[in-house]
C-alpha positions as a printed Julia matrix, in Angstrom:
136×3 Matrix{Float64}:
 293.97    5.52  255.85
 293.21    5.5   252.24
 289.52    6.32  251.57
 287.73    5.69  248.32
 284.2     6.94  247.34
 282.25    4.02  245.45
 279.66    4.47  242.35
 276.75    2.81  241.76
 278.39    0.61  238.87
 281.13   -0.67  241.32
 278.64   -1.88  243.55
 276.39   -3.73  240.68
 279.88   -5.25  239.69
 280.76   -6.52  242.89
 277.26   -7.83  244.15
 275.79   -9.23  240.89
 278.49  -12.44  240.54
 277.31  -12.75  236.43
 278.33   -9.13  235.75
 281.12   -9.15  233.48
 282.8    -6.67  235.41
 282.31   -8.7   238.97
 285.84  -10.56  239.16
 287.49   -7.34  238.6
 285.81   -5.65  241.35
 285.93   -8.76  243.57
 289.92   -9.01  242.85
 290.18   -4.99  243.53
 288.72   -5.31  246.87
 290.4    -8.68  248.04
 293.41   -6.63  247.69
 292.23   -2.72  249.01
 292.85   -2.26  252.53
 291.56    1.25  252.96
 287.83    2.67  253.84
 284.89    2.31  251.4
 282.28    5.28  251.54
 279.13    6.06  249.68
 276.03    7.74  249.94
 272.51    5.87  250.77
 271.37    6.93  246.9
 273.97    5.02  246.0
 272.73    2.12  247.67
 269.19    2.57  246.48
 270.34    2.77  242.88
 272.42   -0.24  242.87
 269.53   -2.94  244.59
 267.5    -1.43  241.41
 270.06   -3.44  239.19
 270.18   -6.22  240.92
 268.02   -9.71  241.71
 267.12  -10.4   244.93
 270.01  -12.75  246.02
 272.58  -10.01  245.04
 270.67   -7.42  246.92
 271.17   -9.65  249.92
 274.99  -10.07  249.18
 275.1    -6.22  249.1
 273.46   -5.19  252.11
 274.76   -8.29  254.13
 278.58   -6.58  252.93
 277.47   -3.53  253.87
 276.48   -4.35  257.27
 279.5    -6.2   257.92
 281.06   -2.74  257.91
 282.77   -2.95  254.77
 281.25    0.41  253.07
 280.13    3.33  255.17
 277.03    4.72  254.29
 276.26    8.36  254.51
 273.12    9.93  253.93
 272.53   13.23  252.67
 270.71   15.76  254.56
 267.43   17.57  253.55
 269.4    20.51  253.98
 271.99   19.58  251.5
 269.19   19.17  248.99
 269.56   22.74  247.67
 273.2    22.1   246.91
 272.28   18.76  244.75
 269.54   20.67  242.8
 272.22   23.4   242.09
 274.66   20.56  240.95
 271.89   18.7   238.55
 270.82   22.43  237.2
 274.87   22.98  236.5
 275.33   19.85  234.76
 271.9    19.51  232.91
 273.21   18.61  229.75
 274.67   15.21  231.3
 271.24   14.26  232.9
 272.91   13.9   236.44
 271.29   11.7   238.94
 270.3    12.33  242.49
 272.9     9.55  243.37
 275.9    11.29  241.64
 275.02   14.94  242.51
 275.13   13.27  246.18
 278.73   11.75  245.88
 279.9    15.29  244.47
 278.63   16.79  247.78
 280.2    13.91  250.0
 283.17   14.7   248.6
 283.03   18.2   248.83
 282.13   17.87  252.54
 284.61   14.66  253.27
 287.85   15.7   251.06
 287.65   12.18  249.43
 288.35   12.73  245.84
 289.1     9.32  244.64
 286.1     7.29  243.23
 285.9     3.8   242.15
 282.78    4.16  239.23
 282.02    2.76  236.01
 280.71    6.1   234.97
 284.1     8.12  233.97
 282.42    9.98  231.52
 280.22   11.82  234.19
 282.7    11.84  236.86
 285.32   13.11  234.34
 283.1    16.6   234.13
 282.33   16.97  237.31
 284.5    19.6   239.27
 284.78   20.4   242.96
 284.5    24.06  244.47
 287.82   24.3   244.15
 287.83   23.57  240.28
 289.77   19.83  240.85
 288.28   16.62  239.32
 287.69   13.3   240.68
 290.42   10.95  240.71
 289.03    8.0   238.65
 290.78    4.46  240.3
 291.66    2.41  237.42
 290.02   -1.08  238.35
 288.76   -2.84  235.44
């Protein structure tokens, strides 16, 4: 089964019906048949950018099983801190570091994001980069 990671920008576009990228996110999801994964920090970060109705839409969508949400254990925080330090010139968000952690743990290297600049720079432990999925 095809698996993708999902970042905040994609979720904002999908949940916020007035976002200029909403039609493209909606179209992508209507055709995609694989599994979607993210981390809880991305859900929190996404909700920060949404109004109440959009938050409800997003949370209902997640509750339906459309997106698997992984919790980052506190035991992984040192690794996230290391990632944030490694890319300090990019001012990495906790959510982005958590997605890099999840990618390393799960082997999922493909990601839906609008943040192509940062996700192009990030490297996995094996030196490889994310595969940035074209959806917009």
